[in-house]
N, C-alpha and C positions, 0 to 999 in steps of 0.2 A: 473543536472548541476546547479550551483549557480552563480548568477551574483554579481556585486559589491555591490548591495543593500541587499544582503542576501535573495533574493527571488529565489525560485526554478523555473527553466525554464524547462518545460516538453519537453523532447527530442522527443516525439512522439510515442514511441512504448512500450507497457507494456508486461509483461510475458504472458498475455492472448491474445496477438496479436491485441489488439485494437489500433487505431490511434487517437492521440490527436493533437491539433493544436497549439503547441508552446505557451501555456498560462503560464503567471507568476502567482505563487500563494504563499501565505505566510501560513505556517503551523499554524493551530489553536492549542490551548492547548489540545483539544480532539484528534486531529490528532497526536500530539506528544506522547500522552499517548498510543494511539493505536500502534504506531511504537515501543514504549518502551516495550509493551506487546509482540509484535512479536519478538523483540530482546531478550527478556527473555525466549523465547520458550513456551509462554503461549497461543499462538494463532493458530487457524486453519482457512483455507480459503476454500470456495467451488469453484468448477469449474462452467463454464457457462458464458454467456454474462454479467450478472450482479452478480459478485461474492459477497458472504457474508463472514463476518469475525466473528469468534467465539473466545471469550477470556474466559479462564477457563471453557470451555464447554458451555458458554452462548452466545446467539447471540448478537452482537454489535448493539446498538440502532441506530447508525448513518450510515445507509446504503449508503447514498450519500458520506460521507467521505471515506468509504471503497472503493467505486467505484473510487473516485478521486485518492486515494493513489495507487490503483492497476494500473489505467490507466496512472498515472504519472510515473509508473515504480519504485515506492519506496518499494513495497512488492510484493511477488509472492509465488506461491505454491512451495514446495520443490520437488514435483514430478508431473508428468502428472496426471490430474484428469478429471472427467467428471461432467456433470450437477448435482448439488446438493450433490456431494460426497466430504466430508471434508478430507483435508490432512493438514499436518503441513505447516505453513506459515514461510517465511524467508524474511529478509531485502535484498534488492539489494545493490550494492555499493552506488548507489545514495541515498537509504534509510538510510544507515549508515552515509553518509555525511550530510544528512538533520538533523539527530539527533545530530550529532557533532556540527553543526552550530547553533542549537537552544538552 
């Protein structure tokens, strides 16, 4: 969800079942690039408590940004997965809105 200042407000639940605490965040250039890679179908995500993002088969260097994007509910796996197993990643409706607003 976006507020009037174009800051994303985390609604609290991601596709991995984690709970976040209603934090406002502004997307960095790197985070936008990561979301664009997901949108383009170039990304995979692993299952587990601390998911990892792979773009073009390579691990993303910013694991904290990946965790933040997943927990904020901006991206998710396309299918159920397990710890360490990679599956295609997809944007959520909020993820598409975040890209459109940036």
